[in-house]
C-alpha positions as CSV (number, residue, x, y, z in Angstrom):
1,M,104.4,135.2,19.1
2,T,103.4,134.5,22.9
3,R,102.6,131.3,24.2
4,P,98.9,130.3,23.9
5,R,96.5,130.1,27.0
6,T,95.9,126.7,28.3
7,D,93.5,127.3,30.8
8,F,90.3,127.7,28.7
9,P,87.5,126.3,31.0
10,L,85.7,123.4,29.5
11,F,83.4,122.3,32.5
12,S,82.0,124.0,35.7
13,D,84.5,124.1,38.5
14,A,82.7,121.3,40.2
15,I,83.8,118.4,37.9
16,S,86.9,118.7,35.9
17,R,87.4,116.9,32.6
18,R,90.5,115.3,34.1
19,S,88.2,113.7,36.9
20,L,85.8,112.3,34.2
21,L,88.5,110.6,32.4
22,Q,90.0,109.3,35.8
23,A,86.7,107.9,36.8
24,A,86.2,106.5,33.3
25,G,89.5,104.6,33.6
26,L,90.9,105.8,30.4
27,G,93.5,108.2,31.7
28,A,93.9,111.4,29.0
29,L,91.8,110.0,26.3
30,P,90.8,112.8,24.0
31,L,87.3,112.2,23.3
32,G,85.1,114.9,22.1
33,L,82.0,114.9,24.4
34,P,78.8,116.6,23.9
35,G,78.6,120.1,26.0
36,M,82.3,120.4,26.4
37,V,82.8,123.4,24.0
38,A,80.5,126.2,22.7
39,A,80.7,126.2,18.7
40,G,78.6,128.3,16.5
41,V,78.1,125.4,13.8
42,D,74.7,125.3,11.7
43,E,74.0,121.6,12.4
44,K,70.9,121.9,10.0
45,R,73.3,122.6,6.9
46,G,74.9,119.1,7.5
47,L,78.7,118.6,6.3
48,G,78.1,118.0,2.6
49,R,79.1,115.4,0.2
50,G,82.5,114.4,1.8
51,A,81.2,113.7,5.4
52,T,83.0,110.3,5.3
53,K,86.4,111.4,3.7
54,S,89.5,111.5,5.8
55,C,92.9,113.4,5.6
56,I,96.3,112.1,6.3
57,F,98.5,115.2,6.9
58,I,102.5,114.4,6.7
59,L,104.4,117.0,8.2
60,L,107.9,117.1,7.2
61,C,109.2,118.7,10.6
62,G,112.1,120.9,10.0
63,G,111.3,122.1,6.6
64,P,112.7,120.2,3.5
65,S,114.5,122.0,0.7
66,Q,112.2,122.7,-2.5
67,L,115.3,123.0,-4.5
68,D,116.5,119.4,-3.7
69,T,113.0,117.8,-3.8
70,W,110.3,118.7,-5.9
71,D,111.4,122.1,-7.4
72,L,114.7,121.7,-8.6
73,K,116.5,124.6,-10.7
74,P,119.4,122.9,-12.7
75,E,120.1,126.1,-14.6
76,A,120.9,127.9,-11.5
77,P,124.5,128.5,-10.1
78,D,126.1,125.4,-8.2
79,T,125.9,127.6,-5.0
80,I,122.1,127.3,-5.3
81,R,121.1,124.3,-7.2
82,G,122.6,121.6,-5.0
83,P,124.0,118.0,-6.4
84,Y,120.7,116.4,-7.2
85,Q,119.5,116.3,-10.9
86,P,115.8,116.3,-11.9
87,I,114.4,113.1,-13.6
88,S,111.5,112.9,-15.8
89,T,108.3,111.4,-14.4
90,K,105.2,109.7,-15.7
91,V,103.8,113.2,-16.5
92,P,105.6,114.9,-19.2
93,G,107.3,118.1,-18.4
94,M,107.0,117.2,-14.5
95,Q,110.3,116.7,-13.0
96,I,111.4,115.8,-9.3
97,S,114.4,114.9,-7.6
98,E,116.4,111.8,-8.9
99,L,116.0,110.2,-5.2
100,H,112.3,110.1,-5.8
101,T,112.6,107.1,-8.3
102,R,109.1,105.6,-6.9
103,M,107.3,108.8,-6.8
104,A,108.4,109.6,-10.3
105,Q,106.3,106.7,-11.4
106,M,103.1,108.0,-9.6
107,T,103.0,111.6,-10.6
108,D,99.5,111.1,-12.3
109,D,98.3,110.5,-8.7
110,F,99.3,113.7,-7.0
111,C,99.3,117.4,-7.4
112,L,102.4,119.2,-7.0
113,I,102.3,122.8,-5.6
114,R,105.3,124.8,-6.0
115,S,104.1,128.2,-4.7
116,M,103.5,127.6,-1.1
117,T,104.2,130.9,0.9
118,H,103.9,132.5,4.3
119,V,102.6,136.0,4.9
120,G,105.3,137.8,6.7
121,N,108.6,136.5,7.5
122,I,107.9,133.6,9.5
123,S,111.3,132.0,10.0
124,N,111.3,129.9,13.0
125,H,109.6,126.4,13.3
126,F,107.3,127.2,16.1
127,D,105.6,130.0,14.4
128,A,105.5,128.2,10.9
129,M,104.0,125.2,12.1
130,H,101.4,126.9,14.2
131,H,100.2,128.7,11.0
132,C,100.5,125.5,8.8
133,L,98.6,123.4,11.2
134,S,96.0,125.9,11.9
135,G,95.6,126.6,8.1
136,Q,95.6,130.2,8.8
137,S,98.0,133.2,8.1
138,E,98.4,135.7,11.1
139,A,96.9,132.8,13.4
140,P,96.1,134.0,16.9
141,T,97.7,132.0,19.8
142,D,94.8,130.3,20.4
143,A,93.8,129.1,17.1
144,P,92.9,125.4,16.9
145,Y,94.5,123.1,14.3
146,I,92.9,121.5,11.5
147,G,92.5,118.3,13.0
148,S,91.0,119.7,16.2
149,I,88.5,121.6,13.9
150,L,87.4,118.4,12.0
151,A,87.0,116.6,15.3
152,R,84.4,119.3,16.4
153,V,82.3,119.7,13.3
154,R,82.5,116.0,12.1
155,P,82.2,114.0,15.4
156,N,82.5,110.2,14.7
157,D,81.1,107.5,17.1
158,R,83.0,104.6,15.1
159,T,86.4,105.6,16.5
160,I,87.7,106.5,20.0
161,A,89.7,109.5,18.6
162,P,88.6,111.5,15.4
163,Y,92.0,113.2,15.5
164,V,95.4,111.1,16.0
165,W,99.0,112.2,15.9
166,L,101.6,109.7,15.1
167,I,104.7,110.6,17.1
168,K,104.5,113.9,18.6
169,C,107.4,116.2,18.2
170,V,109.8,116.0,21.1
171,G,113.2,117.2,21.8
172,D,114.0,120.9,21.4
173,P,110.4,122.7,22.2
174,V,111.2,125.2,19.2
175,F,109.8,122.5,16.8
176,C,106.4,122.1,18.9
177,A,103.7,124.3,17.6
178,P,101.7,125.8,20.5
179,N,98.4,124.0,20.4
180,I,99.4,120.7,19.1
181,G,98.0,119.0,22.4
182,I,95.4,121.3,23.5
183,G,92.9,121.8,20.9
184,G,93.4,125.8,20.9
185,H,90.3,127.6,21.9
186,L,88.1,124.7,21.1
187,G,89.5,123.0,24.2
188,A,91.3,119.8,25.3
189,A,88.4,117.7,24.3
190,Y,89.3,118.2,20.5
191,S,93.2,117.5,21.2
192,P,94.7,114.5,19.3
193,L,95.7,111.1,20.7
194,F,99.1,110.9,20.6
195,V,100.8,107.6,19.4
196,G,104.5,106.5,19.3
197,S,107.8,108.0,20.3
198,A,111.2,107.2,19.3
199,A,111.5,104.3,21.7
200,N,107.9,102.9,20.8
201,H,107.3,103.2,16.9
202,P,105.5,100.9,14.6
203,A,108.8,99.8,12.9
204,M,109.6,98.0,16.2
205,P,108.4,94.5,16.7
206,E,107.4,95.1,20.3
207,F,105.3,98.4,19.1
208,K,102.3,98.5,21.4
209,A,99.1,100.6,21.3
210,P,98.9,103.8,23.5
211,D,98.4,103.5,27.0
212,E,95.2,105.7,26.9
213,L,93.7,102.5,25.1
214,Q,94.3,100.4,28.2
215,A,91.8,100.5,30.9
216,A,93.0,101.8,33.9
217,V,90.9,99.6,36.1
218,I,89.4,96.1,35.8
219,A,86.2,95.5,34.1
220,A,84.4,94.5,37.3
221,R,85.2,97.9,38.7
222,M,84.3,99.6,35.6
223,S,80.8,97.9,35.9
224,D,80.4,99.1,39.6
225,R,81.3,102.6,38.4
226,R,78.8,102.4,35.7
227,R,76.0,101.2,37.9
228,L,76.8,104.1,40.5
229,L,76.9,106.7,37.7
230,E,73.6,105.8,36.3
231,G,72.1,106.3,39.8
232,L,73.1,109.8,40.0
233,S,70.5,112.5,39.5
234,P,71.3,116.1,39.6
235,S,69.6,118.5,42.4
236,E,67.0,120.9,41.1
237,G,68.6,123.8,39.4
238,A,72.1,122.2,38.9
239,N,72.1,122.4,35.3
240,Q,75.9,122.5,34.6
241,I,76.2,119.7,37.2
242,H,73.5,117.8,35.3
243,R,75.5,118.3,32.0
244,A,78.9,117.2,33.5
245,T,77.2,114.1,35.0
246,K,75.8,113.3,31.8
247,D,79.3,113.7,30.1
248,W,80.5,111.4,32.8
249,Q,78.2,108.8,32.2
250,D,78.6,108.9,28.1
251,L,82.5,108.7,28.7
252,H,82.0,105.9,31.2
253,Q,80.1,104.1,28.7
254,R,82.5,104.4,25.8
255,A,85.4,103.3,28.2
256,F,83.5,100.1,29.3
257,E,83.0,99.4,25.6
258,L,86.6,99.7,24.8
259,T,87.4,97.5,27.9
260,A,85.1,94.6,26.7
261,G,86.6,94.3,23.3
262,S,89.5,94.8,21.1
263,E,88.0,97.3,18.7
264,A,90.2,100.4,19.9
265,R,93.4,98.3,19.6
266,E,93.1,96.4,16.4
267,P,94.4,99.2,14.2
268,F,97.7,99.1,15.9
269,Q,98.3,95.6,15.3
270,L,100.6,95.8,12.4
271,G,101.3,92.4,12.3
272,R,98.1,91.5,10.7
273,E,99.5,93.1,7.6
274,S,101.3,90.8,5.1
275,T,105.0,91.2,5.1
276,S,104.7,92.6,1.5
277,V,102.6,95.3,2.5
278,R,104.8,96.6,5.2
279,E,107.9,96.4,3.0
280,R,106.2,98.4,0.4
281,Y,106.0,101.4,2.9
282,G,109.3,100.6,4.2
283,M,110.3,99.0,7.6
284,H,111.4,102.3,9.3
285,P,109.4,105.0,11.3
286,L,108.0,107.1,8.6
287,G,106.9,104.0,6.4
288,Q,105.6,102.0,9.2
289,N,103.7,105.3,10.5
290,L,102.0,105.9,7.1
291,L,100.7,102.2,7.1
292,L,99.4,102.8,10.6
293,A,97.7,106.1,9.3
294,R,96.0,104.0,6.5
295,R,94.8,101.4,9.1
296,L,93.5,104.4,11.4
297,V,91.6,105.8,8.4
298,E,90.2,102.7,7.7
299,A,88.9,102.4,11.4
300,G,87.1,105.6,11.0
301,V,89.7,108.2,12.2
302,G,88.9,111.5,10.1
303,F,92.3,113.3,10.5
304,V,95.8,111.8,11.1
305,T,98.8,113.8,11.3
306,V,102.0,111.8,10.9
307,N,105.4,113.3,11.9
308,G,107.8,113.0,8.9
309,W,110.7,111.7,11.2
310,T,112.7,108.9,9.1
311,G,114.3,107.4,11.9
312,T,118.4,107.3,12.9
313,A,120.7,106.8,10.0
314,P,123.3,104.2,10.4
315,D,125.7,106.9,9.6
316,G,124.6,108.8,12.8
317,G,123.7,112.2,13.2
318,G,121.0,111.8,15.7
319,G,117.7,113.0,14.4
320,A,115.0,113.3,17.1
321,P,111.6,112.7,16.0
322,S,110.8,116.4,15.6
323,S,113.5,117.5,12.9
324,S,114.6,115.0,10.3
325,W,114.2,117.8,7.6
326,D,116.0,120.6,9.5
327,M,119.1,120.4,7.4
328,H,121.3,123.3,8.3
329,G,124.5,121.1,7.8
330,G,127.7,121.5,9.6
331,E,126.7,125.1,10.8
332,M,124.7,123.4,13.4
333,G,126.6,120.1,13.6
334,M,124.2,118.0,11.7
335,G,126.7,116.7,8.9
336,S,126.0,117.4,5.3
337,A,122.5,118.1,4.2
338,F,123.5,116.1,0.9
339,G,125.0,113.5,2.9
340,N,123.6,109.9,4.4
341,G,123.3,111.1,8.0
342,S,120.3,111.2,9.9
343,Y,119.9,114.9,8.8
344,G,121.0,114.2,5.3
345,M,118.8,114.1,2.0
346,G,120.8,111.1,1.1
347,W,119.1,109.2,4.0
348,C,115.8,110.9,4.2
349,L,114.5,111.4,0.5
350,P,114.8,107.9,-0.3
351,K,112.7,106.9,2.9
352,L,110.0,109.4,2.0
353,D,110.1,108.3,-1.5
354,Q,109.2,104.6,-0.4
355,A,106.9,105.6,2.4
356,L,104.8,108.0,0.3
357,S,104.7,106.1,-2.7
358,G,103.8,103.0,-0.8
359,L,100.8,105.2,1.0
360,L,99.5,106.4,-2.2
361,G,99.8,103.3,-4.1
362,D,98.3,101.0,-1.3
363,L,95.2,103.6,-0.9
364,K,94.6,103.5,-4.6
365,D,94.7,99.7,-4.7
366,R,92.4,99.5,-1.9
367,G,89.8,102.0,-3.3
368,M,90.3,104.3,-0.6
369,L,92.3,107.2,-2.4
370,E,89.4,109.1,-3.7
371,N,88.0,109.4,0.0
372,T,91.4,110.0,1.6
373,M,93.2,113.5,1.1
374,V,96.8,113.2,1.3
375,V,98.9,116.3,2.2
376,C,102.6,116.2,2.4
377,L,104.7,119.3,3.3
378,G,107.2,120.9,5.6
379,E,106.5,124.0,7.8
380,F,108.6,126.1,5.3
381,G,111.3,125.8,2.9
382,R,115.0,126.4,2.6
383,T,117.2,129.2,1.3
384,P,118.4,129.0,-2.2
385,V,122.1,129.7,-1.3
386,I,123.8,126.7,0.2
387,N,125.7,127.7,3.3
388,A,129.2,126.1,4.1
389,P,129.6,124.5,0.5
390,G,133.0,123.5,0.8
391,T,132.6,121.2,4.0
392,N,129.3,120.3,5.4
393,P,126.8,122.2,3.3
394,G,123.1,122.9,4.4
395,R,120.4,125.4,3.8
396,Q,118.6,127.9,6.3
397,H,114.9,128.3,7.0
398,W,113.1,130.1,4.0
399,P,109.2,131.1,4.3
400,T,108.7,132.9,1.1
401,C,108.5,129.8,-1.1
402,F,108.2,126.1,-0.6
403,S,106.4,123.1,-2.0
404,A,103.7,120.6,-1.1
405,I,102.3,117.3,-2.6
406,L,98.4,116.9,-2.6
407,A,96.6,113.7,-3.4
408,G,93.2,111.9,-3.2
409,G,90.0,113.1,-1.8
410,G,89.0,114.6,-5.1
411,I,92.4,116.2,-6.1
412,R,93.3,115.7,-9.7
413,G,96.6,114.0,-10.2
414,G,99.4,115.2,-12.7
415,V,99.1,118.7,-12.0
416,V,101.7,121.4,-11.4
417,Y,100.3,124.2,-9.5
418,G,101.8,127.5,-9.1
419,E,105.4,128.5,-9.9
420,S,108.7,129.8,-8.4
421,D,111.2,132.1,-9.6
422,K,114.3,130.9,-11.4
423,H,116.1,130.1,-7.8
424,A,113.0,128.7,-5.9
425,A,113.4,131.8,-3.9
426,Y,109.9,133.6,-4.4
427,V,106.5,132.6,-5.9
428,K,106.3,133.7,-9.4
429,D,102.6,132.7,-10.0
430,R,99.5,131.5,-7.9
431,P,100.6,131.9,-4.4
432,V,99.2,129.6,-2.1
433,R,99.0,130.7,1.6
434,P,98.6,128.5,4.8
435,Q,94.7,129.5,5.0
436,D,94.5,128.6,1.3
437,L,95.7,125.1,2.2
438,G,93.4,124.8,5.1
439,A,90.3,125.9,3.0
440,T,91.3,123.5,0.2
441,I,91.3,120.5,2.9
442,F,87.9,121.5,4.5
443,H,86.5,121.7,0.7
444,S,87.9,118.4,-0.1
445,L,86.5,116.7,3.0
446,G,82.9,118.5,2.6
447,V,82.8,120.9,5.5
448,P,81.2,124.2,4.6
449,L,83.4,127.0,4.8
450,H,80.9,129.5,6.4
451,T,80.9,127.1,9.2
452,R,81.9,129.4,12.2
453,L,83.4,128.3,15.4
454,G,83.9,129.8,18.8
455,K,82.7,129.9,22.4
456,D,81.2,132.3,24.9
457,G,79.2,133.8,21.9
458,F,82.3,134.7,20.1
459,T,82.5,133.1,16.8
460,R,85.0,132.9,14.2
461,P,85.2,131.8,10.6
462,L,86.4,128.3,9.7
463,S,88.7,129.6,7.3
464,T,89.7,132.9,5.7
465,G,91.3,131.3,2.7
466,E,90.3,130.3,-0.9
467,P,90.2,126.5,-1.7
468,L,92.2,125.7,-4.8
469,L,89.1,124.6,-6.8
470,D,91.0,124.3,-10.1
471,L,92.9,121.0,-8.2
472,F,89.4,119.2,-8.2
473,G,87.5,117.6,-10.9
């Protein structure tokens, strides 16, 4: 797959988006302004019953093993099944890993999909993420991601950014899907606001809101700029300049409002939460990012992607915030995939168990789960056969069969959807492709699937998949 274009025009050549943002005093803040992208959406049809719903999309970057998490095969040979035993859960017959003790008590609140699959042999992180995040199979290089699409079709004046990404993937670029930061063919207006890093994440006492939320100029100068912009009038016939000027004025007004108050920064002040709530999620990057995601949804953000980085383990092993779940084992110098290092399930699975159960329980207690869809999966799964079993074992990439968890947003809990074969190598029943997952998210959030997007007169369907309607009700 070739790298995507990043030079799609958003304005006339006379006034660039960067100029607007700099003049407004907000750096590179990704606000979806009117007129920035041509999109073929039938506005008269509305957005359906779910217009106020949100989605928290947890991407377990690197690809967790289905055989050691949510689709264990205890009867398989020891070269396949791994060391963990399945445990019974709140739902009879529904078993998951013994390291998921908290989630085992919440299975009636989520659906477990065991039949995720990629179309074709997509076995590298870059392409697999591109397809999962865009909700498409054979996605073109300029395909926007689900968060960008929702930012376009569901504009929201309540928040500075309808689409937020908590800890951008960093380190080796093979992990960073191509359109994470550019919005695909929709343009940079619908790219996410990135929050956090390895050096600034919400489990840290000194965590601070993104620089984009801090005004680049003092309030007095912004007032002067606003008066100047209000006095601008386009010359006759300069329609594009007029549109860009209007965008400039709208953006500056929003920047002025943010500078005058604390609205934009309040969701990032996790100190407002009680100690018991914070500890429920876990005082580690994944737990506190999921708590931050809940606060962002409360503030009106429509789509939050959370990088599943679990932090650096005391036993070492590195663990850049892009690849906690890339558990190749000693073959790539990562230590045992079944150990307690940063690339070991002994470290990562308990953190995921605490964080995800904390999120689902908190959303349910607050009456938010019905209106907040939660999606948790990696970009693919892991090979049934364990490599280097005698020293530091691990598993390789495996795109043909993997698992996912869906909850909230109308999804029925206590359901196992789809089935893998006896080694969790291939889908046996009811395959779920990336486009089906995307269509299910759109359906949950009330976005009509016949909506079309595009630019320059060329439109594309919102989704080519089929929503999993059996999961609703």
